[in-house]
C-alpha positions in Angstrom: 0.0 0.0 0.0 1.2 3.6 -0.4 0.8 7.0 1.1 -1.5 9.4 -0.7 0.1 12.8 -0.9 -1.6 16.0 -2.1 1.0 17.1 -4.7 0.1 20.7 -4.5 0.5 21.2 -0.8 2.8 18.2 0.0 0.4 17.2 2.8 0.0 13.6 3.6 -3.6 12.9 3.0 -3.9 9.3 4.3 -2.0 6.1 4.9 -3.3 2.9 3.3 -1.5 0.6 5.8 -1.8 -0.2 9.5 1.8 0.9 10.2 2.4 4.1 12.1 3.0 7.2 10.1 6.7 7.4 11.1 7.4 3.8 10.2 5.6 4.1 6.9 7.5 7.3 6.0 10.7 5.5 6.7 9.7 2.7 4.4 8.9 5.2 1.7 12.0 7.3 2.0 10.2 10.4 2.9 11.0 13.1 5.5 7.9 14.6 7.0 7.0 16.8 9.9 3.5 17.0 11.3 2.0 15.3 8.3 3.8 17.6 5.7 6.4 16.0 3.4 9.6 18.0 3.5 11.7 15.9 1.1 12.1 12.5 -0.4 10.6 10.2 -3.0 7.4 8.2 -3.3 7.3 4.4 -3.1 8.3 4.1 -6.8 11.4 6.3 -6.3 9.9 9.3 -8.0 11.3 12.5 -6.4 8.5 14.6 -5.1 8.4 18.2 -6.3 7.4 20.1 -3.2 6.0 23.7 -3.2 8.1 26.4 -1.7 7.0 27.0 1.9 5.0 30.2 2.3 6.7 33.2 3.8 6.0 33.5 7.5 3.5 36.2 8.3 5.2 39.0 10.2 2.2 39.8 12.5 1.8 36.2 13.5 5.5 35.9 14.2 5.5 39.1 16.2 2.6 37.7 18.3 4.5 34.5 18.8 7.5 36.5 19.9 5.3 38.4 22.4 4.0 35.2 23.9 7.6 34.0 24.2 8.6 37.2 26.0 5.6 36.8 28.4 6.6 33.1 29.0 10.1 34.1 29.9 9.0 36.9 32.2 6.8 34.3 33.9 9.7 32.0 34.4 11.7 34.9 36.1 8.7 35.8 38.3 8.3 32.2 39.4 11.8 32.3 40.9 10.5 35.0 43.3 6.8 34.3 43.9 4.7 31.3 44.7 2.4 30.4 41.9 0.1 28.1 43.9 -3.6 29.0 43.7 -4.6 31.6 46.4 -1.1 32.4 47.4 -1.0 35.8 45.8 -4.3 36.7 47.6 -2.7 35.6 50.9 0.3 37.8 50.3 -2.0 40.7 49.4 -4.1 40.2 52.6 -0.9 40.1 54.7 0.4 43.3 53.1 -3.0 45.1 53.7 -3.0 43.9 57.3 0.6 45.0 57.8 -0.1 48.5 56.4 -3.3 48.8 58.4 -1.4 47.7 61.6 1.3 50.2 61.0 -1.2 53.0 60.5 -3.3 52.0 63.5 -2.8 54.4 66.5 -3.9 51.7 69.0 -3.8 48.3 67.2 -5.6 45.4 68.8 -3.7 42.2 68.1 -6.9 40.1 67.5 -7.7 42.4 64.5 -4.7 41.1 62.6 -4.9 37.3 62.3 -2.6 37.0 59.3 0.2 38.8 61.1 -0.5 37.0 64.3 0.0 33.7 62.5 3.6 34.7 61.7 4.7 35.9 65.2 7.8 33.9 66.1 8.4 33.0 62.4 9.1 36.2 60.5 9.1 38.5 63.5 9.0 38.3 67.3 6.1 40.7 67.6 3.2 41.9 65.5 5.1 45.0 64.7 8.2 42.9 63.6 6.0 40.8 61.4 4.3 43.8 59.9 7.6 45.4 59.1 8.9 42.1 57.6 5.8 41.8 55.4 6.1 45.4 54.1 9.8 44.8 53.4 9.1 41.7 51.4 6.3 43.5 49.5 8.7 46.3 48.6 11.4 43.9 47.4 8.8 42.1 45.2 7.6 45.4 43.7 11.2 46.4 42.8 11.8 43.1 41.1 8.5 43.1 39.4 9.2 46.5 38.0 12.5 45.4 36.6 10.8 42.3 34.9 8.1 44.5 33.5 10.5 47.0 32.1 12.3 44.2 30.2 9.1 42.6 29.1 7.4 45.8 27.8 10.6 47.2 26.2 11.1 43.9 24.3 7.5 44.0 23.0 8.0 47.6 21.9 11.0 46.5 20.0 9.1 43.7 18.3 6.3 46.2 17.3 8.9 48.1 15.3 10.5 45.2 13.3 10.1 45.1 9.6 11.2 41.5 8.9 10.8 38.1 10.6 14.5 37.8 10.9 14.7 40.7 13.3 12.6 39.0 16.0 14.7 36.1 17.3 17.8 38.3 18.0 15.6 40.7 20.1 14.3 37.7 22.2 17.7 36.2 22.5 19.3 39.4 23.7 16.9 40.0 26.6 18.6 40.5 29.9 16.3 39.7 32.8 17.0 40.8 36.4 18.9 38.3 38.5 16.6 36.9 41.2 17.0 34.2 43.7 
């Protein structure tokens, strides 16, 4: 049996055998990727004339580049923050409590359960915990601002490219903040 190939698009239309696509392609001396013949000859040894691949659309490639920049920014952020569900809300609640505590003229400990949960861990007193939480929040904001500057600058550079070939060097040259 032989593979049926659409000669105009070089797309493998179907296989007339129970073998897997990869094995069948090996048997037919074809090189294919995702069902598209890249090179080779059919089962009779006739070299396939394949169409030239279409030029990659610039706007699609820019969008792909933007997604890659966002993905890399996310990887850097994950080195600093916890990505478990609900954790960001917990940090936000602790920061609100800490700011409220520090602004309270006569704080009542029972009104600050998130801070009380950390006494003895990140500070010896509610005041110590509140100060530690505010310090961590400030450190995160500084790091987040650096990540955001790199991310947005890179996307601005991508918006100005005129050819597909300009995109990868921009992404490769990105310098993210060093975080631990």
